[in-house]
C-alpha positions as CSV (number, residue, x, y, z in Angstrom):
1,M,-1.7,27.8,11.7
2,M,-3.6,24.6,12.1
3,D,-1.9,21.3,12.4
4,R,-2.3,19.0,9.4
5,R,-3.9,16.3,11.6
6,Q,-6.5,18.8,12.8
7,V,-7.3,19.8,9.2
8,D,-7.7,16.2,8.2
9,A,-10.0,15.5,11.2
10,F,-12.1,18.6,10.5
11,A,-12.4,17.6,6.8
12,F,-13.4,14.1,7.8
13,M,-16.1,15.4,10.1
14,I,-17.5,17.6,7.4
15,A,-17.5,14.8,4.9
16,V,-19.4,12.6,7.4
17,T,-21.9,15.4,7.9
18,C,-22.5,15.7,4.1
19,F,-23.2,12.0,4.0
20,T,-25.5,11.9,7.0
21,A,-27.9,14.7,6.0
22,P,-29.0,13.1,2.7
23,M,-29.3,9.7,4.3
24,A,-31.5,11.1,7.1
25,A,-33.7,12.9,4.4
26,A,-34.0,9.6,2.5
27,M,-35.1,7.7,5.6
28,L,-37.6,10.3,6.5
29,G,-39.0,10.3,2.9
30,Y,-39.3,6.5,3.0
31,I,-41.2,6.6,6.3
32,A,-43.5,9.3,5.1
33,H,-44.2,7.5,1.8
34,Y,-44.7,4.0,3.0
35,N,-45.9,4.4,6.5
36,F,-48.0,7.6,6.3
37,G,-49.2,7.2,2.7
38,L,-48.0,10.6,1.4
39,S,-47.1,10.9,-2.3
40,R,-43.5,11.6,-3.3
41,L,-44.4,15.0,-4.6
42,E,-45.8,15.9,-1.1
43,I,-42.6,15.0,0.7
44,R,-40.0,16.2,-1.8
45,I,-39.6,19.8,-0.6
46,P,-39.9,19.0,3.2
47,A,-37.3,16.2,2.8
48,V,-34.8,18.6,1.1
49,V,-35.4,21.3,3.7
50,G,-34.9,18.7,6.5
51,A,-31.6,17.6,5.0
52,V,-30.4,21.2,4.8
53,I,-31.4,21.8,8.4
54,I,-29.7,18.6,9.6
55,A,-26.6,19.5,7.7
56,I,-26.4,23.0,9.1
57,V,-27.0,21.8,12.7
58,I,-24.4,19.1,12.5
59,A,-21.8,21.2,10.8
60,T,-22.4,24.0,13.3
61,L,-22.0,21.6,16.3
62,V,-18.8,20.1,14.8
63,A,-17.3,23.6,14.1
64,I,-18.1,24.8,17.6
65,D,-16.6,21.7,19.2
66,F,-13.5,22.0,16.9
67,F,-12.8,25.7,17.5
68,C,-13.6,25.6,21.2
69,R,-11.0,22.9,21.7
70,R,-8.5,25.0,19.7
71,L,-9.2,28.1,21.8
72,R,-8.7,26.2,25.1
73,K,-5.1,25.3,24.2
74,P,-2.5,27.4,26.1
């Protein structure tokens, strides 16, 4: 069974991930709209796909790090 502190740390990391992905998508959308002149309709779907990819990558890295630390314990 996982320690309560480990569960809280894991939940915090997942919450940060869920906040980071939409923020990254918003920043990419802003840059594409104002710097490259693309319309909002042209960047909506790629921004959402980018947010999903970022969230999956970050969540996977956090989970790998978390569970690898747990498996190394004696």
